[in-house]
C-alpha positions as CSV (number, residue, x, y, z in Angstrom):
1,M,-59.5,-119.4,32.0
2,T,-59.5,-116.1,30.1
3,G,-57.1,-113.3,30.7
4,T,-59.7,-110.5,30.5
5,V,-61.1,-108.6,33.5
6,T,-64.4,-107.5,32.0
7,D,-67.2,-109.6,30.2
8,P,-67.2,-109.4,26.5
9,T,-69.8,-106.9,25.2
10,P,-72.4,-108.3,22.8
11,Y,-72.2,-107.3,19.0
12,K,-74.3,-104.2,18.1
13,P,-74.2,-102.9,14.6
14,T,-73.6,-99.2,14.4
15,A,-75.3,-97.1,11.8
16,E,-72.3,-94.7,11.6
17,M,-69.9,-97.4,10.5
18,S,-72.4,-98.7,7.9
19,V,-72.8,-95.2,6.4
20,F,-69.1,-94.7,6.4
21,G,-68.6,-98.0,4.5
22,Y,-71.2,-97.0,1.9
23,V,-69.6,-93.6,1.4
24,I,-66.2,-95.2,0.9
25,A,-67.7,-97.8,-1.6
26,I,-69.5,-95.1,-3.6
27,G,-66.3,-93.0,-3.6
28,I,-64.3,-95.9,-5.0
29,A,-67.0,-96.7,-7.6
30,I,-67.0,-93.1,-8.8
31,V,-63.2,-93.1,-9.1
32,L,-63.2,-96.4,-11.0
33,F,-66.2,-95.8,-13.2
34,P,-64.2,-93.9,-15.9
35,L,-61.8,-96.8,-16.2
36,L,-64.6,-99.2,-17.4
37,P,-64.3,-98.3,-21.2
38,A,-60.5,-98.9,-21.0
39,L,-61.0,-102.2,-19.2
40,F,-63.5,-103.3,-21.8
41,V,-61.1,-102.4,-24.6
42,L,-58.3,-104.3,-22.9
43,W,-60.6,-107.3,-22.4
44,L,-61.7,-107.2,-26.1
45,V,-58.1,-107.0,-27.3
46,V,-57.0,-110.0,-25.2
47,R,-60.1,-111.9,-26.3
48,L,-59.5,-111.3,-29.9
49,F,-55.7,-111.3,-30.2
50,G,-54.6,-113.1,-27.0
51,R,-53.4,-116.7,-26.9
52,D,-56.0,-119.3,-26.4
53,R,-54.5,-121.6,-23.8
54,S,-56.9,-124.3,-24.1
55,R,-56.1,-124.8,-27.8
56,E,-52.4,-124.7,-27.2
57,A,-52.7,-127.2,-24.3
58,G,-54.6,-129.5,-26.7
59,R,-51.9,-129.2,-29.3
60,E,-49.1,-129.9,-26.8
61,R,-50.9,-132.9,-25.5
62,E,-51.3,-134.2,-29.2
63,R,-47.6,-133.7,-29.8
64,S,-46.6,-135.6,-26.6
65,E,-48.9,-138.6,-27.4
66,S,-47.4,-139.0,-30.9
């Protein structure tokens, strides 16, 4: 037995909430768009100068086997 007095209402999508969601998403994209070059440079630096964990894991495995 449920504890509600009224019957549940069926789901109906509302256009206002969809528009609101799209406006928020576009606003976030506009704010974050200028960060893309900095994120690319960071990714490039990590890719070029960062540690390669797969190589280090292989070296540690070789040391432990010997």
